[in-house]
C-alpha positions as CSV (number, residue, x, y, z in Angstrom):
1,M,110.6,125.5,120.2
2,H,110.9,126.0,123.5
3,D,107.3,127.0,124.3
4,A,104.9,127.1,121.8
5,F,102.5,128.5,124.1
6,S,104.3,131.8,125.1
7,G,103.6,135.4,123.8
8,G,107.0,136.0,122.7
9,G,108.1,136.9,119.1
10,V,109.4,133.2,118.4
11,S,106.1,131.9,119.0
12,R,104.5,134.5,117.3
13,T,106.6,134.0,114.1
14,T,106.8,130.5,114.3
15,T,102.8,129.9,114.7
16,N,101.8,132.3,111.9
17,L,104.2,130.2,109.5
18,A,103.4,126.7,110.5
19,N,99.4,128.0,110.1
20,H,100.1,128.8,106.5
21,L,102.2,125.7,105.8
22,A,99.4,123.7,107.3
23,R,97.3,124.1,104.3
24,T,99.3,122.0,102.0
25,R,101.7,120.1,104.4
26,D,101.4,118.2,107.4
27,V,102.5,120.3,110.0
28,R,103.6,119.2,113.9
29,V,105.0,121.4,116.3
30,I,107.0,120.0,119.2
31,S,107.2,122.3,122.4
32,L,109.6,121.6,124.7
33,Y,107.8,123.5,127.5
34,R,104.2,124.3,128.5
35,R,104.0,126.9,131.1
36,R,100.6,128.6,130.1
37,T,96.9,127.0,129.8
38,E,96.2,128.6,126.4
39,A,98.5,129.8,123.8
40,R,98.9,133.5,123.2
41,F,99.0,132.4,119.4
42,A,96.5,129.6,118.4
43,L,98.0,127.1,116.3
44,H,95.6,125.6,113.3
45,E,93.4,122.7,114.6
46,S,95.0,120.6,112.0
47,I,98.2,120.9,113.3
48,E,99.7,118.4,115.7
49,I,101.2,120.0,118.8
50,T,103.3,117.7,121.4
51,V,104.4,118.8,124.5
52,L,107.3,117.1,126.5
53,D,107.7,118.6,129.8
54,D,104.1,120.3,130.9
55,R,105.1,122.9,133.6
56,R,101.5,123.7,134.5
57,R,101.7,120.8,136.8
58,R,103.1,120.7,140.0
59,R,104.4,117.3,139.6
60,L,105.1,115.1,136.8
61,R,102.4,112.0,136.1
62,G,102.6,108.6,134.8
63,P,106.0,106.7,134.6
64,L,107.8,110.1,135.3
65,R,105.9,110.7,138.7
66,E,109.2,110.4,140.7
67,V,111.8,112.7,138.8
68,P,115.4,111.7,140.4
69,S,117.6,114.9,141.5
70,R,120.2,114.2,138.8
71,L,117.4,114.9,136.2
72,R,116.2,117.7,137.5
73,P,117.4,121.5,136.3
74,M,120.6,123.1,137.9
75,P,119.6,126.4,139.5
76,S,121.6,128.0,136.7
77,Q,119.9,126.1,134.0
78,K,116.2,126.2,135.3
79,N,114.9,125.3,131.4
80,M,117.4,122.8,130.6
81,S,118.0,119.4,132.3
82,L,119.1,115.4,131.6
83,L,115.3,115.1,131.7
84,S,114.6,117.5,129.0
85,D,117.2,116.7,126.6
86,L,116.1,112.7,127.1
87,L,112.4,114.0,126.2
88,L,114.1,115.9,123.1
89,R,115.9,113.0,122.2
90,R,112.8,111.0,121.8
91,A,111.0,113.7,120.2
92,I,113.4,114.3,117.7
93,R,114.1,110.3,116.8
94,N,110.5,109.9,116.5
95,V,110.3,112.1,113.2
96,R,111.4,109.8,110.2
97,S,110.9,112.1,107.4
98,G,110.4,115.3,106.0
99,V,112.1,118.5,107.1
100,I,112.4,119.6,110.9
101,V,113.2,123.2,112.1
102,S,114.7,124.2,115.3
103,T,114.4,128.0,116.7
104,R,117.3,128.3,119.3
105,P,120.7,127.4,119.5
106,T,120.2,124.6,121.5
107,L,117.8,123.1,119.4
108,H,119.6,123.4,116.5
109,L,122.6,121.3,118.1
110,A,119.9,118.9,119.5
111,L,118.9,118.3,115.9
112,T,122.9,117.3,114.4
113,A,122.7,114.8,117.6
114,Y,119.5,113.2,117.3
115,A,117.8,113.6,113.9
116,R,117.9,110.8,111.7
117,P,119.6,110.4,108.4
118,E,116.9,110.9,106.2
119,V,115.6,113.6,107.7
120,T,116.2,117.5,106.3
121,T,117.4,119.5,109.0
122,V,117.2,123.7,109.2
123,G,118.0,126.0,111.6
124,W,116.3,129.3,112.0
125,E,118.0,131.9,113.6
126,H,115.6,134.6,115.6
127,L,118.2,136.5,116.9
128,N,120.9,138.5,115.4
129,Y,124.6,137.6,114.9
130,V,126.0,140.5,116.9
131,A,123.8,139.5,120.1
132,R,124.8,136.2,120.0
133,S,128.5,136.8,119.5
134,Q,128.4,138.5,123.3
135,T,127.6,135.2,124.6
136,P,130.7,133.3,123.8
137,R,129.0,129.7,125.1
138,L,126.2,130.2,122.6
139,M,128.5,131.0,119.9
140,E,130.6,127.9,120.9
141,I,127.2,125.9,120.4
142,L,126.3,127.5,117.0
143,H,130.2,126.9,115.5
144,A,129.1,123.3,116.2
145,A,125.6,122.9,115.4
146,V,125.2,125.1,112.0
147,P,128.0,123.0,110.0
148,R,125.9,119.7,110.5
149,L,122.6,121.4,109.5
150,D,121.4,121.1,105.9
151,G,120.3,124.5,106.2
152,Y,120.1,127.3,108.4
153,V,117.8,130.3,108.1
154,V,118.6,134.1,109.4
155,L,116.6,137.2,109.0
156,T,118.9,139.9,107.8
157,D,121.8,140.2,104.8
158,A,124.2,141.6,107.4
159,D,123.6,138.0,109.6
160,A,123.9,136.1,106.3
161,E,127.3,137.4,105.6
162,D,128.6,137.1,109.2
163,Y,128.2,133.4,109.7
164,R,129.4,133.0,105.8
165,R,132.6,134.9,107.2
166,D,132.8,133.4,110.6
167,L,132.5,129.9,108.9
168,P,134.4,130.4,105.7
169,A,134.3,126.2,105.1
170,L,130.3,126.5,105.7
171,R,128.7,123.9,103.3
172,T,125.1,124.1,104.9
173,K,122.8,126.4,103.0
174,V,122.5,129.8,104.5
175,E,119.5,131.7,103.3
176,V,117.9,135.0,104.4
177,I,114.1,134.8,105.1
178,R,112.6,137.7,106.6
179,N,109.1,137.2,109.4
180,S,106.2,137.8,107.9
181,V,103.4,140.0,109.2
182,T,101.0,138.4,111.1
183,W,97.7,140.0,110.2
184,P,96.6,141.5,106.4
185,I,98.1,144.5,105.4
186,R,95.7,147.9,105.2
187,S,94.2,148.7,102.1
188,E,94.3,152.2,102.5
189,P,97.4,154.2,104.9
190,A,96.3,155.4,108.2
191,A,95.2,159.0,108.6
192,V,98.2,159.9,110.6
193,D,96.3,162.9,112.1
194,S,95.8,161.9,115.7
195,K,98.9,163.7,117.6
196,V,99.8,160.4,119.3
197,V,103.5,158.6,119.0
198,V,103.3,154.7,119.9
199,A,106.0,152.2,120.3
200,A,105.3,148.7,121.2
201,G,107.3,145.8,122.7
202,R,108.5,144.0,126.2
203,L,109.8,146.1,128.7
204,V,113.3,144.6,128.7
205,P,116.6,146.9,128.6
206,R,117.4,145.6,125.0
207,K,114.2,147.2,123.8
208,G,115.6,150.7,125.2
209,F,112.3,152.2,126.4
210,K,113.9,154.5,128.7
211,R,116.0,156.4,125.9
212,L,112.8,156.7,124.3
213,V,111.5,158.4,127.2
214,R,114.2,160.5,127.4
215,A,114.3,161.4,123.3
216,F,110.7,162.4,123.5
217,R,110.9,164.8,126.8
218,P,112.3,167.6,124.5
219,V,109.5,166.7,122.1
220,A,107.0,167.2,124.9
221,R,108.0,170.2,126.1
222,R,107.9,172.5,122.9
223,H,104.5,170.0,122.0
224,P,102.3,169.7,124.9
225,D,99.5,168.3,122.5
226,W,101.3,165.2,121.5
227,Q,101.6,162.0,123.8
228,L,103.7,158.8,123.9
229,H,102.3,155.8,124.1
230,I,104.0,152.8,125.0
231,Y,102.6,149.0,124.6
232,G,103.8,146.2,126.4
233,N,104.8,144.3,129.6
234,G,107.8,143.3,131.1
235,E,110.8,143.5,134.0
236,Q,111.3,147.4,133.4
237,K,107.9,148.6,133.8
238,Q,108.9,150.3,137.3
239,Q,112.1,151.6,136.2
240,I,110.4,153.3,133.1
241,T,107.5,154.6,135.5
242,D,109.8,156.2,137.8
243,L,111.9,157.9,134.7
244,I,108.7,159.2,133.4
245,H,107.9,160.8,136.9
246,R,111.4,162.2,137.0
247,L,110.9,163.8,134.3
248,G,107.5,165.1,134.9
249,L,106.0,163.4,132.1
250,E,102.8,161.7,133.3
251,S,100.7,163.7,131.1
252,Q,102.1,162.8,127.8
253,V,104.0,159.3,128.3
254,L,101.8,156.6,128.7
255,L,102.1,152.8,129.5
256,R,99.5,151.0,128.0
257,G,100.0,147.6,128.7
258,Y,99.7,144.4,126.5
259,S,97.2,145.1,123.5
260,R,95.5,142.4,121.8
261,D,94.6,144.9,119.0
262,L,97.7,146.0,118.0
263,P,96.7,146.5,114.5
264,E,94.1,149.0,115.7
265,V,96.1,150.9,118.1
266,L,99.3,151.4,115.4
267,A,96.1,152.5,112.7
268,N,95.3,155.0,115.1
269,A,98.7,156.3,115.8
270,S,101.0,159.1,113.7
271,I,104.2,157.4,114.2
272,F,106.2,154.8,115.2
273,A,109.3,155.1,117.0
274,M,111.5,152.2,118.0
275,T,114.8,152.8,119.9
276,S,116.2,149.2,120.7
277,R,119.5,148.5,121.4
278,S,119.5,145.2,119.2
279,E,117.0,143.5,117.2
280,G,116.9,140.0,115.8
281,F,114.5,141.3,112.8
282,P,112.0,144.0,114.4
283,M,108.8,142.8,113.4
284,V,107.2,145.5,114.8
285,L,108.4,147.4,112.3
286,I,107.1,145.7,109.3
287,E,103.8,145.6,111.5
288,A,103.7,149.4,111.9
289,M,104.5,149.6,107.8
290,S,101.5,147.4,107.1
291,T,99.3,150.4,108.5
292,G,101.1,153.0,106.6
293,I,102.3,155.0,109.5
294,P,105.9,156.4,109.3
295,L,108.5,155.1,111.0
296,I,111.3,156.4,113.1
297,A,114.1,154.4,114.4
298,F,118.1,153.7,116.0
299,D,120.1,152.3,113.2
300,C,120.7,149.5,116.0
301,P,122.1,146.0,115.0
302,R,119.9,144.1,113.1
303,G,117.2,144.7,111.1
304,P,116.3,148.5,111.3
305,G,118.8,149.4,108.4
306,E,117.8,146.9,106.2
307,T,113.8,147.7,107.0
308,I,113.9,151.6,106.9
309,Q,114.7,153.7,103.9
310,H,115.6,156.9,105.0
311,G,113.5,159.5,104.0
312,S,111.3,156.8,102.3
313,N,109.0,155.0,104.5
314,G,110.5,156.3,107.7
315,L,113.8,158.1,109.6
316,L,116.5,156.2,110.0
317,I,118.9,158.0,113.3
318,P,122.5,157.0,114.0
319,E,122.8,154.3,117.1
320,G,122.2,155.8,120.5
321,R,121.9,159.5,119.2
322,L,118.9,160.9,121.5
323,R,119.4,164.4,119.9
324,P,119.0,163.6,116.4
325,F,116.1,161.3,117.2
326,S,114.3,163.9,119.0
327,R,115.0,166.2,116.2
328,G,113.6,163.1,114.0
329,L,110.5,163.3,116.1
330,E,109.8,167.1,115.4
331,T,110.6,166.6,111.8
332,L,107.5,164.4,111.4
333,I,105.3,165.8,114.2
334,A,105.5,169.0,112.0
335,D,104.8,168.0,108.9
336,S,101.4,166.2,108.2
337,N,102.2,165.4,104.5
338,L,105.7,164.0,105.5
339,R,104.1,161.6,107.6
340,A,101.5,160.5,105.1
341,R,103.9,160.3,102.4
342,L,106.5,158.3,104.2
343,G,103.3,156.1,105.7
344,A,102.2,155.5,102.3
345,Q,105.5,154.1,100.8
346,G,105.8,151.9,104.1
347,L,102.4,150.5,103.2
348,R,103.6,149.6,99.9
349,D,106.5,148.1,100.9
350,A,105.0,145.8,103.5
351,E,103.7,143.8,100.8
352,A,107.1,141.9,100.6
353,Y,106.4,140.7,103.9
354,T,102.8,139.2,103.4
355,I,103.1,135.3,104.7
356,D,102.2,134.4,101.3
357,N,105.1,135.8,100.0
358,I,107.4,134.9,103.1
359,A,105.9,131.0,103.1
360,A,106.8,130.7,99.6
361,E,110.2,131.7,100.2
362,W,110.3,128.6,103.1
363,E,108.8,126.2,100.6
364,L,111.3,126.9,97.7
365,F,114.1,126.7,100.5
366,F,112.8,123.2,102.1
367,D,112.5,122.2,98.5
368,R,116.2,123.5,97.6
369,V,118.2,121.9,100.7
370,S,116.3,118.5,100.5
371,R,117.3,118.3,97.0
372,G,120.9,119.3,97.8
373,R,120.8,116.2,100.2
374,I,119.8,113.8,97.8
375,A,122.3,115.0,95.5
376,G,125.1,115.0,98.2
């Protein structure tokens, strides 16, 4: 991983899977960087973690105390350098058996260059194909790396189809494995009787929170007793705050910051809303389902369309259509029975995303890929 100590979605899903696999396997995590003293998501005590470049320190200690300038990151590549490549190569070469899983395109490529022949290599994609394809350099890296991996895991059926179409001669085993819920699924659906719509995620352009605020504006006027609570932090916090003030929604749209008890937050809401412009796989939708509240989301690429069954566990709105989104919110607000029905079905659907089920899919994939290498 790039940084096993960060608070991002990659860290959360990878930590969740690693902790579960550690029950039956020897698991080791290689973190290229460390920027935090405490990990946001704790690894099981049995898991060995190797940090290659500890960024908490102002200067490297030991034999690398004095870092030649040619090893330092370039201004345009603050995360990668010749030094990081050297450290990464050594760490990967030290893996002499089993399966090694990488979590980003550059790390996929590193596996194909440095992994020993006896080690099974698997790339795990955390972003959708459409978003990756908007960066030509990343697509070049993926075109070079994916065909040389033993296995490649993506998050949606649509992504698997895209990679197979883009690389028609691909022999790498491509598998769809969703992310798992990171907490226990509730035994009963949430009451959905509060007058709160909740949203959660990083406050960045891709998550589309400004258009959520705009979509909520006509709803707020007609339902002054309802509120929208947005959880998360990020670079757009001030912009979103300014928009809330411009629209006069200070009493009904509240920025709640980061929550350490998101399950409780979700269970005490009546609707979960998502207006992302793009997703790898929208974990927060699954998490909302696991508490039994109804969903409403734009059908952005990728994930909502394979998670929300329109009219069954939520409402799926055409991408970017603010007025239909507002009408969808009002439909849910006006009908408590509909909220309860959709939420209950979402809770049933969430069973497919338990860590037991998802980890079992990973185990089967590891075995299948490893057998394929031996047979090959």
